[in-house]
C-alpha positions as CSV (number, residue, x, y, z in Angstrom):
1,M,0.0,0.0,0.0
2,S,1.3,3.4,-0.8
3,T,1.2,6.5,1.3
4,A,1.6,10.1,-0.1
5,F,5.2,11.2,0.5
6,R,5.3,14.6,-1.0
7,R,2.3,16.6,-2.3
8,D,4.0,19.4,-4.3
9,H,4.8,18.7,-7.9
10,V,8.0,16.9,-8.5
11,S,9.6,16.6,-11.9
12,V,10.5,13.3,-13.4
13,Q,14.2,14.0,-13.1
14,E,13.8,15.1,-9.5
15,Y,12.0,11.8,-8.8
16,L,14.6,9.7,-10.6
17,D,17.5,11.5,-8.8
18,G,15.8,11.0,-5.5
19,E,15.1,7.3,-6.1
20,A,18.8,6.8,-6.9
21,V,19.7,7.6,-3.3
22,A,16.5,6.7,-1.4
23,N,16.4,4.1,1.4
24,Q,12.8,3.4,0.5
25,K,11.0,2.9,-2.8
26,H,8.6,5.5,-4.1
27,E,6.1,5.4,-7.0
28,Y,5.5,8.5,-9.1
29,V,2.1,9.5,-10.4
30,D,1.7,12.8,-12.4
31,G,4.2,14.7,-10.3
32,V,3.3,13.3,-6.9
33,V,5.6,10.8,-5.1
34,Y,4.2,8.0,-2.9
35,A,6.3,6.0,-0.4
36,Q,5.8,2.3,-0.7
37,A,5.0,0.3,2.5
38,G,6.8,-3.0,3.1
39,A,5.1,-6.2,2.1
40,S,4.2,-9.3,4.2
41,N,6.3,-12.5,4.0
42,T,3.5,-14.2,2.2
43,H,3.4,-11.4,-0.4
44,N,7.2,-11.6,-0.9
45,Q,7.2,-15.4,-1.1
46,I,4.5,-15.5,-3.8
47,A,6.4,-12.8,-5.8
48,T,9.7,-14.6,-5.4
49,N,8.2,-17.9,-6.4
50,A,6.7,-16.4,-9.6
51,T,10.0,-14.6,-10.4
52,V,11.9,-17.9,-10.0
53,D,9.4,-19.9,-12.0
54,L,9.4,-17.5,-15.0
55,G,13.2,-16.9,-14.7
56,M,13.9,-20.6,-15.0
57,Q,11.6,-20.9,-18.1
58,L,13.3,-17.9,-19.8
59,R,16.9,-19.1,-19.4
60,G,18.6,-18.6,-22.7
61,H,15.7,-16.4,-24.0
62,P,16.1,-12.7,-24.9
63,C,13.2,-11.9,-22.6
64,R,14.2,-11.3,-19.0
65,V,12.4,-11.3,-15.7
66,F,12.8,-8.2,-13.4
67,N,11.9,-8.2,-9.7
68,S,10.2,-5.5,-7.7
69,D,13.3,-3.3,-7.7
70,T,12.8,-2.4,-11.3
71,K,10.3,0.4,-12.1
72,I,8.1,0.5,-15.1
73,R,7.7,4.0,-16.8
74,I,4.3,4.7,-18.3
75,R,4.2,7.8,-20.5
76,Q,0.7,9.0,-21.4
77,A,-0.4,12.0,-23.3
78,S,-0.9,14.1,-20.2
79,S,1.2,12.3,-17.6
80,T,4.1,10.1,-16.6
81,R,4.0,7.4,-14.0
82,F,6.6,5.0,-12.5
83,Y,5.4,1.9,-10.7
84,Y,7.3,-0.9,-9.1
85,P,5.4,-4.1,-10.1
86,D,6.2,-7.3,-8.1
87,L,7.7,-8.7,-11.4
88,S,7.8,-7.8,-15.0
89,V,9.1,-9.6,-18.2
90,V,10.8,-7.4,-20.7
91,C,11.9,-8.4,-24.2
92,S,13.0,-5.0,-25.5
93,H,15.3,-3.7,-22.8
94,N,16.2,-0.2,-21.8
95,A,19.9,0.8,-21.5
96,P,21.7,-1.1,-18.8
97,D,22.3,2.1,-16.7
98,D,18.6,3.0,-16.7
99,S,16.7,2.4,-13.4
100,F,13.4,1.5,-15.2
101,Q,11.9,-0.3,-18.2
102,D,9.5,1.1,-20.8
103,Q,8.3,-2.0,-22.6
104,P,7.1,-4.8,-20.4
105,V,5.4,-7.7,-22.1
106,V,4.1,-9.2,-18.8
107,V,3.4,-7.4,-15.5
108,V,2.6,-9.3,-12.3
109,E,1.3,-7.8,-9.0
110,V,0.6,-9.8,-5.9
111,V,-2.7,-8.4,-4.6
112,S,-4.0,-8.1,-1.0
113,E,-7.0,-6.4,0.4
114,S,-4.8,-3.3,1.1
115,T,-3.5,-3.1,-2.5
116,R,-6.6,-4.4,-4.4
117,R,-8.1,-1.0,-5.2
118,T,-4.8,0.4,-6.6
119,D,-3.7,-2.8,-8.4
120,E,-7.1,-3.5,-10.0
121,G,-7.9,0.1,-10.7
122,E,-5.3,2.8,-11.2
123,K,-2.3,0.5,-12.0
124,R,-4.3,-1.8,-14.2
125,E,-5.7,1.1,-16.2
126,A,-2.2,2.6,-16.6
127,Y,-0.4,-0.7,-17.5
128,L,-3.0,-1.6,-20.1
129,T,-2.2,1.6,-22.0
130,L,1.3,0.3,-22.7
131,P,1.6,-0.9,-26.4
132,S,4.1,-3.6,-25.4
133,L,2.0,-5.2,-22.7
134,A,0.4,-8.5,-23.6
135,T,-0.6,-9.7,-20.1
136,Y,-1.3,-8.2,-16.7
137,V,-1.5,-10.8,-13.9
138,L,-2.9,-10.2,-10.4
139,L,-1.9,-13.0,-8.0
140,E,-4.2,-13.4,-5.0
141,Q,-2.5,-13.5,-1.6
142,S,-5.2,-15.3,0.3
143,T,-6.0,-18.1,-2.1
144,A,-4.4,-19.9,-5.1
145,A,-5.9,-17.8,-7.9
146,A,-4.9,-15.3,-10.6
147,I,-6.9,-12.6,-12.3
148,V,-5.4,-12.2,-15.8
149,Y,-5.9,-9.5,-18.4
150,Q,-4.6,-10.7,-21.8
151,R,-4.5,-8.5,-24.9
152,G,-6.9,-9.6,-27.7
153,E,-7.3,-8.2,-31.2
154,E,-9.4,-5.3,-30.0
155,R,-9.1,-5.1,-26.2
156,F,-7.9,-6.9,-23.1
157,A,-10.0,-9.9,-21.9
158,K,-10.2,-10.9,-18.3
159,Q,-9.9,-14.5,-17.2
160,V,-9.7,-16.0,-13.7
161,Y,-7.5,-19.1,-13.0
162,A,-8.2,-20.8,-9.6
163,G,-6.6,-23.8,-7.9
164,L,-3.1,-25.1,-7.6
165,E,-3.5,-27.2,-10.8
166,S,-4.1,-24.0,-12.9
167,R,-1.6,-22.7,-15.4
168,V,-1.7,-19.2,-16.7
169,P,-0.7,-19.2,-20.4
170,L,1.8,-16.6,-21.5
171,P,2.2,-17.3,-25.2
172,E,3.9,-14.0,-25.9
173,I,7.0,-15.3,-24.0
174,G,6.5,-19.0,-24.6
175,C,5.8,-19.7,-20.9
176,E,3.1,-20.7,-18.5
177,L,2.9,-19.5,-14.9
178,G,1.9,-22.5,-12.8
179,L,0.0,-21.7,-9.7
180,A,1.4,-24.8,-7.9
181,A,4.9,-23.2,-8.3
182,V,3.7,-19.7,-7.5
183,Y,2.1,-20.8,-4.2
184,D,4.7,-23.4,-3.2
185,G,5.2,-23.2,0.6
186,I,2.3,-20.8,1.1
187,V,-0.1,-21.6,4.0
188,F,-3.5,-20.0,3.3
189,P,-5.7,-18.6,6.1
190,P,-8.7,-20.7,6.9
191,Q,-11.7,-19.9,4.7
192,E,-14.8,-18.6,6.5
């Protein structure tokens, strides 16, 4: 969950310069900088499992997996945003000394009740404007399920994958994200 850090307008360069020396990550939305709160162990384990699973599948492939330390820049007609997704897959990379990527093909967020509104609303809407993006995945934290938005011919289509036997197809990178691997070692809270 993010908390407003600074309300006055910050330029993109000021934001990037500040992030280069910051002890905490911040996201940037239209000139406003938001501090990022720490995530739970469950959140981090799900994100790590997904990163490892896709990273192993992409060995020797030009596409690469980036963890939550890599920002995605989203440039729209009237605004610029930088988000730190839990993982992204990029096939057309920015320069090695950049601190962000511009052309993710896959973006994955681990969603909880505290991040759901932002991940399913603001971030989803922004990510889906990226011409390079083929798939946006929201991995649930409290159950083995993924909400997936995949680019079709005219728009993104939503599909839900539930259960440890489910596999999310990622044909744009020749992979599948297996929920058994993503949720390996996760103990879910009892269902009410």
